[in-house]
C-alpha positions, -999 to +999 in steps of 0.1 A: -450-042-224-433-058-255-459-065-282-455-097-302-476-102-334-498-132-339-481-156-364-504-185-370-491-213-392-513-225-421-522-261-424-499-277-449-475-248-448-439-259-453-420-247-423-386-253-439-394-232-470-376-199-473-394-166-480-396-161-518-372-133-529-383-103-548-386-108-586-357-097-607-345-099-643-361-083-674-392-062-669-427-077-672-454-057-690-486-049-671-516-030-684-533-003-663-571-009-666-582+020-645-586-001-614-556-024-613-526-035-634-530-068-652-501-091-661-507-118-687-487-148-698-479-179-678-442-172-673-447-135-663-475-144-639-454-171-623-424-148-621-443-120-603-464-141-580-439-168-570-413-142-560-430-123-533-467-132-536-476-101-556-511-098-570-540-123-572-556-144-600-583-125-619-605-156-616-596-165-580-596-150-545-558-156-541-531-173-561-538-178-599-549-213-610-515-216-627-499-216-592-525-237-573-533-263-599-506-260-626-534-255-652-527-227-677-557-206-684-550-181-712-580-160-701-568-155-665-544-127-656-526-116-625-543-085-610-519-062-591-530-036-566-520+000-574-495+002-545-477-030-554-477-020-591-459+012-582-435-006-560-426-032-587-424-006-615-407+024-600-388+010-571-378-025-583-379-018-620-393-053-627-427-040-641-433-018-671-468-003-668-487+005-700-520+022-705-548+006-727-532+023-758-500+004-751-481+035-741-457+033-712-468+052-681-441+072-663-442+077-626-460+110-625-486+099-651-494+067-631-495+087-599-522+110-612-542+081-626-540+062-593-550+093-573-582+094-594-590+059-582-580+065-546-576+101-534-554+088-505-531+069-529-500+087-518-506+079-482-513+043-491-482+040-512-461+055-484-476+030-460-470+002-484-433+011-487-430+015-449-444-020-443-422-035-471-391-020-455-399-040-424-400-072-444-438-079-444-456-096-472-485-073-481-518-082-496-551-064-501-572-059-469-605-051-486-620-084-475-617-073-439-625-036-445-589-025-443-562-012-467-538-041-463-532-075-447-496-083-437-480-117-434-447-127-418-438-152-446-467-151-470-503-164-475-489-199-485-474-204-451-491-181-425-524-164-418-522-126-418-510-111-385-525-076-389-553-058-407-538-024-417-559+008-417-543+039-433-554+073-421-541+109-425-533+129-395-566+149-400-591+121-405-577+098-378-594+122-353-628+112-368-624+076-357-648+071-328-645+045-300-674+027-317-654+025-349-624+011-331-645-015-314-659-025-348-624-028-363-613-049-333-643-072-336-635-079-373-599-086-364-607-109-335-631-131-355-602-139-379-575-141-352-557-109-363-547-076-347-555-041-359-527-017-369-535+019-376-509+038-397-512+075-393-497+094-422-487+131-421-472+150-450-460+186-456-486+211-467-467+220-499-452+191-518-454+183-555-445+146-554-430+150-589-403+125-580-402+092-562-379+106-535-406+130-524-423+101-506-396+103-480-412+134-467-442+114-454-441+106-417-458+074-405-467+064-370-481+031-357-509+024-333-518-012-324-553-018-312-556-048-290-581-057-263-567-054-228-558-088-213-554-087-175-537-120-173-508-108-194-505-074-178-474-073-157-489-054-128-516-081-123-490-109-120-481-122-085-448-112-071-427-142-061-400-139-035 
């Protein structure tokens, strides 16, 4: 049976608007704080957020006040998740990540720092790139207990279609039926579906270069409650 994602239009969303392109031009400086990467300055914030919905306002739950109200607050920054920071910096080249001493962080250095924050960062980054390659807009899923939320066109236009949970091939076996029901209940209350991404990787791999991420293998499992009315075998046969 062909699966179609839930794409729910947001009130006030402009149906004719095109998906914002990825940011380009000269690199923007972001500072790694130990948890996230912070981008300051009105123009830089607008450039990163408006072209792909990357990050969130440090004083808001979503878009920075600069975007929602047009008010410039010099104390508000754009907080980027570690996965989207790596994507913008080492794949697009639009972000230059500095540490708190203002030294530029190379890929390997940032990778080690991110792994100290999240031991499964490599799996999450691989999953982020996998979803991005399919054209999804990706935001943090921590509010719903997941790794990511994915949108067809972006949070300005649609509600999220999926809550993403990233697991390795070893720990996905530890998910019980009770856990799956809990995940599904959370998703149903917000009109979303659950997408499990199982990540497997070689036993020996250094990840010294960006291309090493291509060795990750990712498989999808969609969790959705059985609906007898849409199941083809339950439909009446008409002659």
